[in-house]
Each structure stands twice: as structure tokens, then as C-alpha cells.
TIVO-2410 file (N, C-alpha, C; in nm, 3 decimals):
# residues 138
REC num residu      c1      c2      c3 atome chaine
REC   1      T   1.005  -0.042   0.473     N      A
REC   1      T   0.790  -0.122   0.523    CA      A
REC   1      T   0.734  -0.129   0.531     C      A
REC   2      Y   0.602  -0.112   0.570     N      A
REC   2      Y   0.455  -0.077   0.583    CA      A
REC   2      Y   0.451  -0.055   0.759     C      A
REC   3      I   0.570  -0.103   0.822     N      A
REC   3      I   0.566  -0.042   0.995    CA      A
REC   3      I   0.619   0.072   0.962     C      A
REC   4      E   0.699   0.017   0.912     N      A
REC   4      E   0.829   0.192   0.862    CA      A
REC   4      E   0.697   0.312   0.832     C      A
REC   5      Y   0.655   0.291   0.752     N      A
REC   5      Y   0.536   0.359   0.788    CA      A
REC   5      Y   0.433   0.384   0.867     C      A
REC   6      L   0.371   0.305   0.920     N      A
REC   6      L   0.298   0.367   0.993    CA      A
REC   6      L   0.425   0.445   1.159     C      A
REC   7      L   0.495   0.413   1.162     N      A
REC   7      L   0.571   0.502   1.234    CA      A
REC   7      L   0.619   0.687   1.164     C      A
REC   8      S   0.639   0.708   1.054     N      A
REC   8      S   0.659   0.801   1.018    CA      A
REC   8      S   0.516   0.846   1.019     C      A
REC   9      T   0.444   0.837   0.977     N      A
REC   9      T   0.356   0.900   0.968    CA      A
REC   9      T   0.256   0.903   1.065     C      A
REC  10      P   0.220   1.065   1.068     N      A
REC  10      P   0.173   1.032   1.238    CA      A
REC  10      P   0.014   1.083   1.245     C      A
REC  11      R  -0.042   1.058   1.132     N      A
REC  11      R  -0.183   1.062   1.172    CA      A
REC  11      R  -0.288   1.014   1.000     C      A
REC  12      N  -0.243   1.032   0.918     N      A
REC  12      N  -0.295   0.908   0.775    CA      A
REC  12      N  -0.192   0.809   0.764     C      A
REC  13      Y  -0.360   0.707   0.813     N      A
REC  13      Y  -0.238   0.568   0.784    CA      A
REC  13      Y  -0.307   0.522   0.629     C      A
REC  14      T  -0.407   0.524   0.580     N      A
REC  14      T  -0.502   0.464   0.467    CA      A
REC  14      T  -0.364   0.403   0.324     C      A
REC  15      C  -0.452   0.354   0.303     N      A
REC  15      C  -0.362   0.213   0.218    CA      A
REC  15      C  -0.363   0.370   0.054     C      A
REC  16      T  -0.388   0.452   0.054     N      A
REC  16      T  -0.403   0.558  -0.053    CA      A
REC  16      T  -0.315   0.683  -0.034     C      A
REC  17      H  -0.296   0.721   0.136     N      A
REC  17      H  -0.187   0.793   0.170    CA      A
REC  17      H  -0.033   0.755   0.112     C      A
REC  18      L  -0.017   0.582   0.170     N      A
REC  18      L   0.094   0.518   0.151    CA      A
REC  18      L   0.130   0.548  -0.015     C      A
REC  19      A  -0.017   0.513  -0.084     N      A
REC  19      A   0.031   0.482  -0.212    CA      A
REC  19      A   0.132   0.624  -0.334     C      A
REC  20      E  -0.001   0.664  -0.249     N      A
REC  20      E   0.066   0.837  -0.322    CA      A
REC  20      E   0.229   0.877  -0.295     C      A
REC  21      H   0.255   0.793  -0.207     N      A
REC  21      H   0.438   0.864  -0.169    CA      A
REC  21      H   0.510   0.748  -0.244     C      A
REC  22      L   0.463   0.697  -0.270     N      A
REC  22      L   0.522   0.592  -0.339    CA      A
REC  22      L   0.558   0.554  -0.469     C      A
REC  23      S   0.676   0.573  -0.590     N      A
REC  23      S   0.618   0.589  -0.706    CA      A
REC  23      S   0.589   0.428  -0.782     C      A
REC  24      A   0.506   0.447  -0.856     N      A
REC  24      A   0.500   0.269  -0.941    CA      A
REC  24      A   0.422   0.159  -0.820     C      A
REC  25      V   0.342   0.304  -0.706     N      A
REC  25      V   0.272   0.116  -0.650    CA      A
REC  25      V   0.089   0.174  -0.645     C      A
REC  26      S   0.024   0.146  -0.643     N      A
REC  26      S  -0.093   0.181  -0.656    CA      A
REC  26      S  -0.204   0.151  -0.482     C      A
REC  27      H  -0.287   0.165  -0.498     N      A
REC  27      H  -0.374   0.183  -0.364    CA      A
REC  27      H  -0.416   0.058  -0.371     C      A
REC  28      D  -0.427  -0.006  -0.474     N      A
REC  28      D  -0.465  -0.195  -0.528    CA      A
REC  28      D  -0.338  -0.268  -0.426     C      A
REC  29      Q  -0.269  -0.243  -0.484     N      A
REC  29      Q  -0.117  -0.291  -0.440    CA      A
REC  29      Q  -0.032  -0.295  -0.293     C      A
REC  30      V  -0.112  -0.157  -0.273     N      A
REC  30      V  -0.087  -0.177  -0.133    CA      A
REC  30      V  -0.206  -0.300  -0.021     C      A
REC  31      N  -0.334  -0.275  -0.014     N      A
REC  31      N  -0.464  -0.296  -0.048    CA      A
REC  31      N  -0.411  -0.467   0.013     C      A
REC  32      R  -0.348  -0.575  -0.124     N      A
REC  32      R  -0.355  -0.671  -0.180    CA      A
REC  32      R  -0.234  -0.690  -0.107     C      A
REC  33      F  -0.096  -0.594  -0.036     N      A
REC  33      F  -0.063  -0.659   0.048    CA      A
REC  33      F  -0.055  -0.685   0.162     C      A
REC  34      L  -0.092  -0.596   0.209     N      A
REC  34      L  -0.173  -0.615   0.311    CA      A
REC  34      L  -0.249  -0.757   0.408     C      A
REC  35      R  -0.339  -0.800   0.319     N      A
REC  35      R  -0.404  -0.906   0.286    CA      A
REC  35      R  -0.326  -1.017   0.319     C      A
REC  36      R  -0.234  -0.986   0.228     N      A
REC  36      R  -0.132  -1.101   0.274    CA      A
REC  36      R  -0.028  -1.147   0.328     C      A
REC  37      S  -0.011  -0.986   0.439     N      A
REC  37      S   0.057  -1.011   0.540    CA      A
REC  37      S  -0.005  -1.005   0.671     C      A
REC  38      S   0.129  -1.021   0.710     N      A
REC  38      S   0.132  -1.070   0.860    CA      A
REC  38      S   0.210  -0.998   0.946     C      A
REC  39      F   0.186  -0.890   1.088     N      A
REC  39      F   0.296  -0.829   1.117    CA      A
REC  39      F   0.284  -0.872   1.305     C      A
REC  40      A   0.368  -0.898   1.307     N      A
REC  40      A   0.405  -0.961   1.462    CA      A
REC  40      A   0.437  -0.853   1.563     C      A
REC  41      P   0.402  -0.803   1.699     N      A
REC  41      P   0.478  -0.751   1.750    CA      A
REC  41      P   0.603  -0.728   1.779     C      A
REC  42      S   0.666  -0.855   1.825     N      A
REC  42      S   0.840  -0.849   1.801    CA      A
REC  42      S   0.883  -0.759   1.645     C      A
REC  43      Q   0.816  -0.789   1.490     N      A
REC  43      Q   0.852  -0.712   1.426    CA      A
REC  43      Q   0.889  -0.549   1.447     C      A
REC  44      L   0.799  -0.542   1.513     N      A
REC  44      L   0.706  -0.380   1.603    CA      A
REC  44      L   0.830  -0.366   1.644     C      A
REC  45      R   0.849  -0.407   1.690     N      A
REC  45      R   1.021  -0.382   1.828    CA      A
REC  45      R   1.148  -0.395   1.777     C      A
REC  46      E   1.134  -0.524   1.692     N      A
REC  46      E   1.300  -0.469   1.627    CA      A
REC  46      E   1.289  -0.350   1.576     C      A
REC  47      L   1.281  -0.268   1.509     N      A
REC  47      L   1.226  -0.165   1.479    CA      A
REC  47      L   1.265  -0.077   1.508     C      A
REC  48      V   1.154  -0.038   1.607     N      A
REC  48      V   1.140   0.122   1.715    CA      A
REC  48      V   1.276   0.067   1.860     C      A
REC  49      M   1.334  -0.020   1.876     N      A
REC  49      M   1.410  -0.038   1.993    CA      A
REC  49      M   1.536   0.074   2.002     C      A
REC  50      P   1.573   0.051   1.839     N      A
REC  50      P   1.705   0.128   1.795    CA      A
REC  50      P   1.689   0.326   1.782     C      A
REC  51      L   1.574   0.379   1.818     N      A
REC  51      L   1.503   0.435   1.786    CA      A
REC  51      L   1.450   0.537   1.931     C      A
REC  52      L   1.471   0.426   2.054     N      A
REC  52      L   1.465   0.497   2.178    CA      A
REC  52      L   1.550   0.587   2.215     C      A
REC  53      T   1.496   0.715   2.279     N      A
REC  53      T   1.567   0.727   2.355    CA      A
REC  53      T   1.571   0.803   2.483     C      A
REC  54      D   1.678   0.734   2.599     N      A
REC  54      D   1.637   0.706   2.743    CA      A
REC  54      D   1.640   0.825   2.798     C      A
REC  55      S   1.610   0.865   2.885     N      A
REC  55      S   1.555   0.952   3.006    CA      A
REC  55      S   1.603   0.983   3.131     C      A
REC  56      P   1.609   1.003   3.188     N      A
REC  56      P   1.506   1.050   3.354    CA      A
REC  56      P   1.367   1.072   3.308     C      A
REC  57      D   1.338   1.108   3.265     N      A
REC  57      D   1.207   1.138   3.199    CA      A
REC  57      D   1.111   1.054   3.165     C      A
REC  58      A   1.203   0.926   3.054     N      A
REC  58      A   1.154   0.847   2.979    CA      A
REC  58      A   0.985   0.774   3.040     C      A
REC  59      F   0.892   0.728   2.983     N      A
REC  59      F   0.806   0.621   3.054    CA      A
REC  59      F   0.775   0.557   2.911     C      A
REC  60      L   0.677   0.426   3.008     N      A
REC  60      L   0.603   0.329   2.924    CA      A
REC  60      L   0.485   0.375   2.928     C      A
REC  61      L   0.391   0.385   2.865     N      A
REC  61      L   0.218   0.398   2.862    CA      A
REC  61      L   0.191   0.260   2.837     C      A
REC  62      L   0.098   0.206   2.888     N      A
REC  62      L   0.005   0.113   2.854    CA      A
REC  62      L  -0.126   0.175   2.821     C      A
REC  63      D  -0.210   0.112   2.711     N      A
REC  63      D  -0.372   0.184   2.720    CA      A
REC  63      D  -0.420   0.045   2.567     C      A
REC  64      D  -0.587   0.122   2.641     N      A
REC  64      D  -0.673   0.030   2.566    CA      A
REC  64      D  -0.737   0.117   2.446     C      A
REC  65      S  -0.790   0.062   2.356     N      A
REC  65      S  -0.825   0.152   2.242    CA      A
REC  65      S  -0.918   0.051   2.180     C      A
REC  66      V  -1.063   0.107   2.128     N      A
REC  66      V  -1.128   0.015   2.050    CA      A
REC  66      V  -1.138   0.100   1.880     C      A
REC  67      Q  -1.129   0.002   1.835     N      A
REC  67      Q  -1.098  -0.011   1.700    CA      A
REC  67      Q  -1.225   0.009   1.606     C      A
REC  68      D  -1.352   0.109   1.591     N      A
REC  68      D  -1.473   0.060   1.542    CA      A
REC  68      D  -1.470   0.014   1.407     C      A
REC  69      K  -1.557  -0.083   1.397     N      A
REC  69      K  -1.564  -0.151   1.341    CA      A
REC  69      K  -1.772  -0.194   1.323     C      A
REC  70      R  -1.858  -0.084   1.356     N      A
REC  70      R  -1.965  -0.101   1.371    CA      A
REC  70      R  -2.015  -0.101   1.237     C      A
REC  71      Y  -1.958  -0.123   1.163     N      A
REC  71      Y  -2.034  -0.164   0.981    CA      A
REC  71      Y  -1.964  -0.309   0.914     C      A
REC  72      S  -1.900  -0.391   0.982     N      A
REC  72      S  -1.831  -0.456   1.004    CA      A
REC  72      S  -1.904  -0.611   1.079     C      A
REC  73      R  -1.995  -0.712   1.047     N      A
REC  73      R  -2.024  -0.846   1.050    CA      A
REC  73      R  -1.965  -0.958   1.075     C      A
REC  74      F  -1.842  -0.974   0.969     N      A
REC  74      F  -1.776  -1.078   0.977    CA      A
REC  74      F  -1.625  -1.064   0.995     C      A
REC  75      I  -1.561  -0.963   1.120     N      A
REC  75      I  -1.444  -0.944   1.173    CA      A
REC  75      I  -1.467  -1.044   1.349     C      A
REC  76      E  -1.467  -1.115   1.335     N      A
REC  76      E  -1.456  -1.241   1.453    CA      A
REC  76      E  -1.410  -1.181   1.510     C      A
REC  77      V  -1.291  -1.107   1.547     N      A
REC  77      V  -1.265  -1.057   1.678    CA      A
REC  77      V  -1.305  -0.871   1.774     C      A
REC  78      A  -1.423  -0.858   1.653     N      A
REC  78      A  -1.540  -0.736   1.668    CA      A
REC  78      A  -1.602  -0.762   1.759     C      A
REC  79      K  -1.663  -0.699   1.825     N      A
REC  79      K  -1.836  -0.707   1.937    CA      A
REC  79      K  -1.787  -0.572   2.046     C      A
REC  80      R  -1.913  -0.617   2.049     N      A
REC  80      R  -1.954  -0.507   2.149    CA      A
REC  80      R  -1.943  -0.437   2.229     C      A
REC  81      Q  -1.837  -0.322   2.278     N      A
REC  81      Q  -1.775  -0.302   2.423    CA      A
REC  81      Q  -1.758  -0.148   2.407     C      A
REC  82      Y  -1.759  -0.106   2.550     N      A
REC  82      Y  -1.761   0.059   2.544    CA      A
REC  82      Y  -1.623   0.120   2.507     C      A
REC  83      S  -1.677   0.240   2.455     N      A
REC  83      S  -1.582   0.341   2.344    CA      A
REC  83      S  -1.496   0.460   2.444     C      A
REC  84      G  -1.462   0.478   2.439     N      A
REC  84      G  -1.390   0.623   2.561    CA      A
REC  84      G  -1.440   0.699   2.477     C      A
REC  85      N  -1.355   0.626   2.383     N      A
REC  85      N  -1.380   0.807   2.200    CA      A
REC  85      N  -1.529   0.803   2.186     C      A
REC  86      E  -1.609   0.713   2.158     N      A
REC  86      E  -1.810   0.746   2.094    CA      A
REC  86      E  -1.859   0.773   2.237     C      A
REC  87      H  -1.779   0.757   2.353     N      A
REC  87      H  -1.891   0.800   2.515    CA      A
REC  87      H  -1.975   0.682   2.569     C      A
REC  88      G  -1.966   0.493   2.462     N      A
REC  88      G  -2.092   0.442   2.441    CA      A
REC  88      G  -1.987   0.346   2.417     C      A
REC  89      L  -2.112   0.186   2.405     N      A
REC  89      L  -2.092   0.089   2.342    CA      A
REC  89      L  -2.070   0.125   2.142     C      A
REC  90      V  -2.035   0.060   2.161     N      A
REC  90      V  -1.974   0.041   1.933    CA      A
REC  90      V  -1.939  -0.103   1.927     C      A
REC  91      T  -1.976  -0.171   1.803     N      A
REC  91      T  -1.880  -0.310   1.811    CA      A
REC  91      T  -1.760  -0.277   1.734     C      A
REC  92      G  -1.605  -0.330   1.821     N      A
REC  92      G  -1.477  -0.271   1.735    CA      A
REC  92      G  -1.460  -0.394   1.775     C      A
REC  93      I  -1.303  -0.404   1.802     N      A
REC  93      I  -1.173  -0.407   1.748    CA      A
REC  93      I  -1.056  -0.401   1.908     C      A
REC  94      C  -1.042  -0.454   2.035     N      A
REC  94      C  -0.980  -0.384   2.150    CA      A
REC  94      C  -0.856  -0.379   2.077     C      A
REC  95      L  -0.775  -0.297   2.072     N      A
REC  95      L  -0.591  -0.348   2.119    CA      A
REC  95      L  -0.545  -0.319   2.225     C      A
REC  96      V  -0.508  -0.352   2.334     N      A
REC  96      V  -0.413  -0.307   2.461    CA      A
REC  96      V  -0.288  -0.308   2.382     C      A
REC  97      N  -0.221  -0.187   2.408     N      A
REC  97      N  -0.099  -0.196   2.371    CA      A
REC  97      N   0.058  -0.165   2.473     C      A
REC  98      L   0.090  -0.082   2.401     N      A
REC  98      L   0.218  -0.124   2.510    CA      A
REC  98      L   0.326   0.059   2.382     C      A
REC  99      V   0.354   0.180   2.509     N      A
REC  99      V   0.460   0.257   2.385    CA      A
REC  99      V   0.524   0.328   2.535     C      A
REC 100      H   0.665   0.376   2.431     N      A
REC 100      H   0.757   0.432   2.503    CA      A
REC 100      H   0.753   0.593   2.408     C      A
REC 101      S   0.772   0.653   2.592     N      A
REC 101      S   0.834   0.843   2.531    CA      A
REC 101      S   0.898   0.850   2.633     C      A
REC 102      S   1.005   0.948   2.496     N      A
REC 102      S   1.097   1.002   2.616    CA      A
REC 102      S   1.126   1.063   2.748     C      A
REC 103      G   0.967   1.154   2.692     N      A
REC 103      G   0.925   1.239   2.789    CA      A
REC 103      G   0.905   1.363   2.711     C      A
REC 104      Q   0.968   1.394   2.578     N      A
REC 104      Q   0.933   1.454   2.486    CA      A
REC 104      Q   0.848   1.508   2.426     C      A
REC 105      A   0.728   1.618   2.472     N      A
REC 105      A   0.648   1.654   2.341    CA      A
REC 105      A   0.641   1.549   2.230     C      A
REC 106      G   0.512   1.463   2.176     N      A
REC 106      G   0.513   1.454   2.089    CA      A
REC 106      G   0.576   1.292   2.080     C      A
REC 107      D   0.666   1.239   2.080     N      A
REC 107      D   0.799   1.109   2.119    CA      A
REC 107      D   0.741   1.022   2.106     C      A
REC 108      F   0.624   0.944   2.114     N      A
REC 108      F   0.539   0.843   2.179    CA      A
REC 108      F   0.603   0.725   2.035     C      A
REC 109      L   0.658   0.570   2.111     N      A
REC 109      L   0.746   0.465   1.952    CA      A
REC 109      L   0.603   0.338   2.050     C      A
REC 110      P   0.497   0.275   1.924     N      A
REC 110      P   0.449   0.182   2.033    CA      A
REC 110      P   0.572   0.063   1.971     C      A
REC 111      L   0.561  -0.012   2.105     N      A
REC 111      L   0.668  -0.157   2.165    CA      A
REC 111      L   0.583  -0.237   2.117     C      A
REC 112      D   0.501  -0.249   2.121     N      A
REC 112      D   0.404  -0.426   2.103    CA      A
REC 112      D   0.250  -0.359   2.147     C      A
REC 113      Y   0.112  -0.499   2.093     N      A
REC 113      Y   0.011  -0.450   2.050    CA      A
REC 113      Y  -0.053  -0.552   2.089     C      A
REC 114      R  -0.185  -0.581   2.136     N      A
REC 114      R  -0.234  -0.767   2.146    CA      A
REC 114      R  -0.354  -0.734   2.110     C      A
REC 115      V  -0.476  -0.837   2.022     N      A
REC 115      V  -0.579  -0.796   1.993    CA      A
REC 115      V  -0.650  -0.889   2.143     C      A
REC 116      Y  -0.747  -0.797   2.193     N      A
REC 116      Y  -0.823  -0.781   2.288    CA      A
REC 116      Y  -0.910  -0.876   2.289     C      A
REC 117      A  -0.924  -0.997   2.350     N      A
REC 117      A  -1.009  -1.126   2.261    CA      A
REC 117      A  -1.071  -1.236   2.312     C      A
REC 118      P  -1.107  -1.230   2.493     N      A
REC 118      P  -1.049  -1.321   2.584    CA      A
REC 118      P  -1.192  -1.464   2.563     C      A
REC 119      E  -1.286  -1.428   2.456     N      A
REC 119      E  -1.366  -1.508   2.443    CA      A
REC 119      E  -1.266  -1.612   2.333     C      A
REC 120      L  -1.199  -1.592   2.271     N      A
REC 120      L  -1.132  -1.721   2.221    CA      A
REC 120      L  -1.007  -1.774   2.282     C      A
REC 121      D  -0.912  -1.638   2.325     N      A
REC 121      D  -0.738  -1.708   2.421    CA      A
REC 121      D  -0.780  -1.689   2.568     C      A
REC 122      G  -0.888  -1.662   2.665     N      A
REC 122      G  -0.898  -1.615   2.756    CA      A
REC 122      G  -0.839  -1.540   2.808     C      A
REC 123      V  -0.671  -1.466   2.794     N      A
REC 123      V  -0.648  -1.379   2.837    CA      A
REC 123      V  -0.756  -1.265   2.841     C      A
REC 124      T  -0.689  -1.171   2.977     N      A
REC 124      T  -0.742  -1.102   3.001    CA      A
REC 124      T  -0.663  -0.962   3.019     C      A
REC 125      K  -0.689  -0.816   2.970     N      A
REC 125      K  -0.609  -0.706   2.898    CA      A
REC 125      K  -0.492  -0.678   3.026     C      A
REC 126      N  -0.585  -0.698   3.176     N      A
REC 126      N  -0.397  -0.697   3.230    CA      A
REC 126      N  -0.311  -0.842   3.223     C      A
REC 127      E  -0.334  -0.891   3.172     N      A
REC 127      E  -0.236  -1.016   3.108    CA      A
REC 127      E  -0.194  -0.981   3.026     C      A
REC 128      H  -0.250  -0.910   2.945     N      A
REC 128      H  -0.149  -0.837   2.826    CA      A
REC 128      H  -0.072  -0.759   2.896     C      A
REC 129      F  -0.099  -0.677   2.935     N      A
REC 129      F   0.019  -0.586   2.990    CA      A
REC 129      F   0.076  -0.618   3.060     C      A
REC 130      R   0.073  -0.698   3.146     N      A
REC 130      R   0.198  -0.732   3.178    CA      A
REC 130      R   0.294  -0.837   3.111     C      A
REC 131      A   0.263  -0.925   3.030     N      A
REC 131      A   0.347  -1.017   2.916    CA      A
REC 131      A   0.395  -0.872   2.841     C      A
REC 132      M   0.365  -0.800   2.768     N      A
REC 132      M   0.390  -0.653   2.712    CA      A
REC 132      M   0.517  -0.591   2.831     C      A
REC 133      F   0.493  -0.602   2.885     N      A
REC 133      F   0.660  -0.525   2.983    CA      A
REC 133      F   0.744  -0.593   2.983     C      A
REC 134      A   0.683  -0.769   3.050     N      A
REC 134      A   0.788  -0.841   3.044    CA      A
REC 134      A   0.834  -0.832   2.912     C      A
REC 135      Q   0.789  -0.869   2.810     N      A
REC 135      Q   0.891  -0.897   2.719    CA      A
REC 135      Q   0.956  -0.797   2.668     C      A
REC 136      V   0.948  -0.669   2.673     N      A
REC 136      V   1.037  -0.495   2.686    CA      A
REC 136      V   1.144  -0.526   2.762     C      A
REC 137      L   1.105  -0.603   2.867     N      A
REC 137      L   1.209  -0.612   2.963    CA      A
REC 137      L   1.308  -0.678   2.968     C      A
REC 138      A   1.266  -0.782   2.887     N      A
REC 138      A   1.413  -0.899   2.835    CA      A
REC 138      A   1.515  -0.872   2.771     C      A
***
């Protein structure tokens, strides 16, 4: 599935890259599939939970990141906000993420994500983080 591809690909997450690794699947087919599909955090969690390695060094990481969308004018959740990557304001989509690590270098698996859009849902980043943490512990 597409989520498994994202989990197993360290850097290049493009439709073209995925299509290059699937016989009889084109970039356009991948693009159309993604436009028609929607993936919930619970689907991601279901795939990742069996892969987790618990250890005394394991930890959960909460983070936010801004996906730069400076050239897009029609994405409702894209707004001007600070990006640490750019060290300034960009138009982008803010994602809050919950990631698990066993403590080994390079071992990071996403458990949950939320779009931060307080003007649409009234939820703060802190509230998103608490809800994600509670969901993983449930």
C-alpha cells in the first residue's frame, strides 16, 4: 500500500519515484489514486504498531513541521506561518507529528499526525499532541 511505501522510503516520496518501483503503474495512476484517497492516522498506526521495538531506550517524539506551499493559493489549510527550516515566514501547512523510536539511530516510525488549522477546528498544537499521546496509550 501507499502507506507502506512511505514507511519504507527514507527520502524520496514522489509519485514518480513510487511508479519507478512498480511494474505497470505510471506516475499519473499514482497521482490519481492519491487524489481520490484519504488516509486516516488510525490506518498508519495499525501498520506501524507491529513494527515497534520496545526497549529501555525507546521514546516518543512530538514535533511540528511546516510543509512549504508558497506557490499554492488554493489550499484551505495553507497559511502564513513560521518555518524553522526557512528561519522565517512561509505559506504552508503545519503538521503535528507523533513518532516512536526504539532509541537506535535512524529508527523512527510515525504513529500519528494532525493538520494544525486552528481557524478551522479551534484545536491548539498542545491539544493535538495530548490527543495523539492519549490515542497511542489507549
